C-alpha positions as CSV (number, residue, x, y, z in Angstrom):
1,M,0.0,0.0,0.0
2,V,1.2,3.5,-0.8
3,Y,1.3,5.5,2.5
4,K,0.9,9.3,2.5
5,C,1.5,11.6,5.4
6,C,-1.7,13.2,6.7
7,A,0.0,16.4,8.1
8,L,-1.3,19.4,6.2
9,G,1.1,20.4,3.5
10,C,3.5,17.5,3.9
11,R,4.5,15.8,0.7
12,S,5.8,12.5,2.1
13,G,4.3,9.7,0.1
14,Y,2.9,12.0,-2.6
15,A,4.2,12.0,-6.2
16,Y,6.1,15.0,-7.3
17,R,4.6,17.1,-10.1
18,N,7.4,16.3,-12.6
19,H,8.1,12.7,-11.7
20,A,6.4,9.7,-10.1
21,A,9.0,8.8,-7.5
22,R,7.8,9.1,-3.9
23,P,10.1,11.0,-1.6
24,Q,11.4,8.3,0.7
25,S,14.4,10.2,2.2
26,I,15.5,13.7,3.0
27,S,19.2,14.4,3.1
28,G,19.9,10.7,3.3
29,V,17.5,10.1,6.2
30,R,14.9,7.5,5.4
31,I,11.3,8.6,6.0
32,T,9.1,6.2,7.9
33,F,5.4,6.2,8.3
34,H,3.6,5.6,11.7
35,S,0.0,4.8,12.5
36,F,-2.1,6.8,14.9
37,P,-2.0,5.3,18.4
38,R,-4.9,3.2,19.7
39,H,-4.8,4.8,23.1
40,E,-7.7,7.4,23.0
41,E,-6.0,10.2,24.9
42,L,-2.7,9.9,23.0
43,R,-4.6,9.6,19.7
44,E,-6.4,12.9,20.5
45,Q,-3.0,14.6,21.2
46,W,-1.9,13.6,17.7
47,I,-5.1,14.9,16.1
48,R,-4.7,18.2,18.0
49,A,-1.1,18.5,17.0
50,I,-1.7,18.3,13.2
51,S,-4.5,20.9,13.5
52,R,-6.4,19.6,10.4
53,K,-10.0,20.7,10.4
54,D,-12.6,17.9,10.7
55,F,-9.9,15.2,10.5
56,V,-10.7,11.8,11.8
57,P,-7.9,9.3,11.4
58,T,-8.6,5.8,10.0
59,R,-6.5,2.7,10.3
60,Y,-4.8,3.8,7.1
61,S,-3.9,7.3,8.3
62,K,-0.1,7.8,8.7
63,M,2.2,10.4,10.1
64,C,5.7,10.5,8.7
65,S,8.9,10.6,10.7
66,L,9.7,14.2,9.7
67,H,7.2,15.4,12.3
68,F,9.0,13.8,15.3
69,V,12.2,14.6,17.0
70,D,15.0,12.1,17.4
71,S,14.2,11.5,21.0
72,D,10.7,10.3,20.1
73,F,12.2,7.1,18.5
74,V,13.4,3.9,20.1
75,E,16.9,3.4,18.7
76,E,18.0,0.2,20.5
77,H,16.5,-3.2,21.2
78,Q,14.5,-3.1,24.5
79,D,12.9,-6.2,25.7
80,S,11.8,-7.3,29.2
81,N,12.0,-10.9,28.2
82,P,15.6,-12.2,29.2
83,G,15.5,-15.0,26.6
84,R,14.8,-12.7,23.7
85,R,17.1,-10.0,25.0
86,K,20.1,-12.4,24.8
87,K,19.7,-12.5,21.1
88,F,20.8,-8.9,20.7
89,A,24.1,-7.4,21.8
90,S,23.9,-4.5,24.3
91,G,23.2,-1.3,22.4
92,A,22.3,-3.1,19.2
93,K,20.6,-0.8,16.8
94,L,17.1,-1.5,15.4
95,T,16.7,-2.2,11.7
96,R,13.3,-0.5,11.8
97,R,12.3,2.7,13.5
98,Y,9.8,2.5,16.3
99,L,8.1,5.4,18.1
100,K,8.2,5.5,21.9
101,R,4.8,4.8,23.4
102,D,4.2,8.4,24.5
103,A,5.6,10.1,21.4
104,V,3.5,13.0,20.0
105,P,4.3,14.8,16.6
106,S,5.7,18.2,17.3
107,V,7.7,19.2,14.2
108,F,5.6,21.0,11.6
109,H,8.3,23.2,10.0
110,N,10.5,21.4,7.5
111,T,14.0,20.1,8.0
112,S,15.6,22.1,5.2
113,S,15.0,25.1,3.1
114,S,14.4,22.9,0.1
115,R,11.9,20.9,2.1
116,R,10.1,24.1,3.2
117,K,9.9,25.1,-0.5
118,Q,8.5,21.7,-1.5
119,A,5.8,21.9,1.2
120,A,4.8,25.5,0.2
121,D,4.7,24.7,-3.5
122,G,3.1,21.3,-2.9
123,L,0.3,22.2,-0.5
124,E,-2.3,23.2,-3.0
125,Y,-1.2,20.2,-5.2
126,A,-1.5,17.7,-2.4
127,E,-5.0,18.9,-1.5
128,A,-6.0,18.8,-5.1
129,E,-4.8,15.3,-5.4
130,D,-7.1,14.3,-2.5
131,S,-10.1,16.3,-4.0
132,V,-12.9,14.5,-5.8
133,A,-14.1,17.7,-7.5
134,S,-13.1,16.6,-11.0
135,L,-13.6,12.9,-10.5
136,T,-16.5,10.6,-11.6
137,T,-17.8,8.0,-9.2
138,E,-15.9,5.4,-11.2
139,Q,-12.6,7.3,-10.8
140,I,-13.3,7.6,-7.0
141,G,-13.6,3.9,-6.8
142,D,-10.4,3.4,-8.8
143,K,-8.6,5.8,-6.5
144,L,-9.9,4.0,-3.4
145,T,-8.8,0.6,-4.7
146,S,-5.4,1.6,-6.1
147,E,-4.1,4.2,-3.6
148,S,-6.0,4.7,-0.4
149,G,-7.4,1.3,0.4
150,L,-10.7,0.6,2.2
151,P,-11.4,0.0,5.9
152,G,-11.4,-3.7,6.6
153,G,-14.3,-5.8,5.4
154,F,-15.6,-3.3,2.8
155,Q,-15.9,-3.9,-0.9
156,L,-17.1,-1.6,-3.6
157,T,-19.0,-1.8,-6.9
158,L,-20.5,0.6,-9.4
159,V,-24.2,0.5,-10.1
160,D,-25.6,2.9,-12.7
161,D,-22.9,5.5,-12.0
162,T,-23.5,5.2,-8.3
163,L,-20.6,4.1,-6.2
164,L,-21.5,1.5,-3.5
165,I,-19.1,0.7,-0.7
166,Y,-20.6,-2.1,1.3
167,R,-19.8,-4.7,3.9
168,L,-21.4,-8.2,3.9
169,Q,-22.4,-10.6,6.6
170,L,-23.7,-14.1,6.6
171,V,-27.2,-14.7,8.0
172,N,-28.1,-18.4,8.0
173,S,-25.4,-18.9,5.4
174,V,-27.0,-16.2,3.1
175,P,-24.9,-13.1,2.4
176,E,-26.6,-9.9,3.4
177,V,-25.5,-6.2,3.2
178,Q,-24.6,-5.3,6.8
179,A,-23.7,-1.6,6.0
180,S,-23.2,0.6,3.0
181,V,-21.9,4.0,2.0
182,T,-23.4,5.3,-1.3
183,V,-21.8,8.0,-3.4
184,R,-24.1,9.4,-6.1
185,P,-22.9,11.2,-9.3
186,D,-23.7,14.6,-7.7
187,M,-21.4,13.7,-4.8
188,T,-24.1,13.4,-2.2
189,V,-23.6,10.5,0.2
190,A,-26.0,8.2,1.9
191,V,-25.2,5.7,4.7
192,A,-27.2,2.7,5.8
193,V,-26.6,0.1,8.6
194,K,-28.7,-3.0,8.8
195,R,-31.2,-1.9,6.1
196,E,-31.9,1.4,7.9
197,Q,-30.6,4.8,6.6
198,V,-28.4,6.7,9.0
199,P,-29.3,10.4,9.5
200,A,-26.6,12.6,8.1
201,A,-26.3,14.3,11.5
202,R,-24.5,11.3,12.8
203,Y,-21.5,11.9,10.5
204,R,-21.9,15.6,9.8
205,D,-18.7,16.3,11.8
206,I,-16.8,14.4,9.1
207,L,-19.0,15.2,6.0
208,P,-20.8,18.5,6.5
209,G,-22.2,18.5,2.9
210,S,-21.5,16.9,-0.4
211,L,-18.3,14.8,-0.8
212,Q,-15.2,16.9,-1.3
213,T,-12.2,14.6,-0.6
214,I,-11.2,11.0,-0.5
215,Y,-10.3,11.4,3.2
216,Q,-13.9,12.3,4.0
217,L,-15.1,9.2,2.3
218,L,-12.6,7.0,4.1
219,N,-13.4,8.5,7.4
220,V,-17.2,8.0,6.9
221,T,-16.6,4.4,5.9
222,A,-14.4,3.8,8.9
223,R,-17.1,5.2,11.2
224,V,-19.7,2.9,9.6
225,G,-17.3,0.0,10.2
226,A,-17.1,1.0,13.8
227,W,-20.9,1.0,14.1
228,C,-21.0,-2.5,12.7
């Protein structure tokens, strides 16, 4: 899966205008991507830190390592199990980068002048890449499938230019639609759970009107999955 940093203006994981390569390192330092914490209070700290209006992270939302300081990372093997600890020499460096349990993103300026320029130049482009303003429902479906991914258990299909994102369950060995998110050609969205339409007020904090971005659609779908 192609990960993209969800910090506003960050270009990590996005394609450059003039070439398709994703920026994976800055000044020789590899960029890593990190999921939002499950712990509710710490998760809220991350959300407040990025200051992105109406943002609700999903299991696919990532924050890149550029937004953390070096002390936020675990650099050496740490294991309370003596048996496993013996496998690693004292001070052995980790091959992967892990965040400390209480780490919160705090770096929202860029690490070099060229990086600052990329963020400034790329902000509008990044938001446009996430926008559905010029997309058909079929193109939105393709984008979800190829780039963003869907929350677990959901599938999608196109019926008469209407995009249907649905989740099935088995009832007496018969498949039945457990929940669905419908995107009409005019970009209005309808949600149903267990054959009953869900009032828009229950997801208005994520989607205040018609669909504007892929992130909104993923967030609504993730919430429906939680209701299931």
